[in-house]
C-alpha positions as CSV (number, residue, x, y, z in Angstrom):
1,Q,0.0,0.0,0.0
2,L,1.3,3.4,-0.9
3,Q,2.5,5.4,2.0
4,F,4.0,8.8,2.4
5,V,6.5,10.5,4.7
6,E,6.2,14.3,4.9
7,S,8.9,16.6,6.1
8,G,9.9,20.3,6.2
9,G,7.3,21.5,8.7
10,T,8.6,23.9,11.4
11,T,7.9,27.3,13.0
12,V,8.4,30.3,10.8
13,Q,7.7,34.0,11.1
14,P,4.9,35.7,9.1
15,G,6.2,36.5,5.7
16,G,8.6,33.6,5.7
17,S,8.9,30.6,3.4
18,L,9.0,26.9,3.8
19,R,9.3,23.9,1.5
20,L,7.5,20.7,2.4
21,S,8.5,17.4,0.9
22,C,6.5,14.2,0.6
23,V,8.2,10.9,-0.3
24,G,6.2,7.9,-1.5
25,S,6.9,4.4,-0.6
26,E,6.1,2.6,-3.8
27,L,8.4,2.1,-6.8
28,T,6.8,4.9,-8.7
29,L,4.3,7.8,-8.2
30,D,3.8,8.0,-12.0
31,N,0.3,6.7,-11.8
32,Y,-1.0,8.9,-9.1
33,A,-2.3,12.5,-8.8
34,T,-1.1,13.9,-5.6
35,G,-2.2,16.7,-3.3
36,W,-1.5,18.7,-0.2
37,F,-4.1,19.2,2.4
38,R,-4.1,20.9,5.8
39,Q,-6.0,20.8,9.1
40,A,-5.9,23.6,11.7
41,P,-6.9,23.0,15.3
42,G,-10.7,22.9,15.6
43,K,-11.2,23.1,11.8
44,E,-12.0,20.6,9.1
45,R,-9.3,19.4,6.7
46,E,-9.1,21.4,3.6
47,G,-7.4,21.0,0.2
48,V,-4.5,23.2,-0.5
49,S,-3.1,22.2,-3.9
50,C,-2.9,19.2,-6.2
51,V,-0.8,18.1,-9.2
52,G,-1.5,15.6,-11.9
53,N,0.5,12.4,-12.4
54,N,2.8,13.9,-15.0
55,G,3.1,17.3,-13.3
56,G,1.4,19.2,-16.1
57,H,-1.8,20.2,-14.3
58,T,-2.1,21.9,-11.0
59,Q,-4.9,23.3,-8.9
60,Y,-4.8,25.6,-5.9
61,A,-7.2,26.7,-3.2
62,P,-8.0,30.4,-3.5
63,F,-6.4,31.2,-0.1
64,V,-2.9,30.1,-1.3
65,K,-3.0,31.0,-4.9
66,G,0.1,33.1,-5.8
67,R,1.9,32.2,-2.6
68,F,2.2,28.4,-2.8
69,T,3.6,26.2,-5.6
70,I,3.2,22.5,-5.9
71,S,5.6,20.4,-7.9
72,R,6.7,16.8,-8.2
73,D,9.8,14.8,-9.2
74,N,8.6,11.3,-10.2
75,A,12.1,10.0,-10.4
76,K,12.5,10.8,-6.7
77,K,9.0,9.8,-5.8
78,T,8.6,13.2,-4.2
79,V,6.0,15.9,-4.1
80,Y,6.9,19.4,-2.9
81,L,4.9,22.3,-1.6
82,Q,6.8,25.6,-1.7
83,M,5.1,28.1,0.6
84,N,6.0,31.8,0.5
85,D,4.6,34.8,2.3
86,L,3.3,32.6,5.1
87,K,0.5,34.0,7.3
88,P,-0.5,33.0,10.8
89,E,-3.7,31.5,9.3
90,D,-1.5,29.0,7.4
91,T,-0.7,27.3,10.7
92,A,-1.9,23.7,10.4
93,V,-0.8,20.1,10.0
94,Y,0.0,19.6,6.4
95,Y,-0.7,16.2,4.8
96,C,0.1,14.8,1.4
97,A,-2.1,12.4,-0.3
98,A,-2.5,10.4,-3.6
99,I,-5.2,9.0,-5.8
100,W,-4.8,6.6,-8.8
101,N,-5.2,8.9,-11.8
102,L,-3.6,8.5,-15.2
103,S,-5.4,11.4,-16.8
104,G,-2.8,14.0,-16.1
105,L,-5.4,16.0,-14.2
106,C,-6.1,16.5,-10.6
107,E,-9.0,17.5,-8.4
108,L,-8.8,18.8,-4.9
109,H,-12.4,18.0,-4.1
110,T,-12.3,14.3,-4.4
111,Q,-11.6,11.3,-2.1
112,Y,-7.9,10.7,-2.0
113,A,-6.9,7.1,-1.1
114,Y,-3.4,7.3,0.4
115,W,-2.3,9.7,3.1
116,G,0.8,10.6,5.0
117,Q,1.1,11.2,8.7
118,G,1.4,15.0,8.4
119,T,3.9,17.7,9.3
120,Q,3.3,20.6,11.5
121,V,3.6,24.2,10.1
122,T,3.4,27.0,12.6
123,V,3.5,30.6,11.5
124,A,4.1,32.9,14.5
125,S,6.2,35.9,15.5
């Protein structure tokens, strides 16, 4: 079963940047669309961004558009989330996830099948 290990979460000041990484356990991620999600204390999990299996299509939630960039390196079985201009409201546990999808497209508002354990991002002065 596909599993992920996320890393890169830490505490950063408002306006700062972080890059999250997510490494998959299977031999290849080529057959999966992947996404980043987050859950803040007391709130429901929400989709942040996703990328199609070949990296050609991306989707972003409105609240991160222009600040976050998702990318993937299938050769390294890794998905990245570059986060710039971080705000206190970005504080959350960030999860990566995957769904079998060979179309090249991705969709944030769908049921992802495989999830990582999460990495904590805290934005505070």
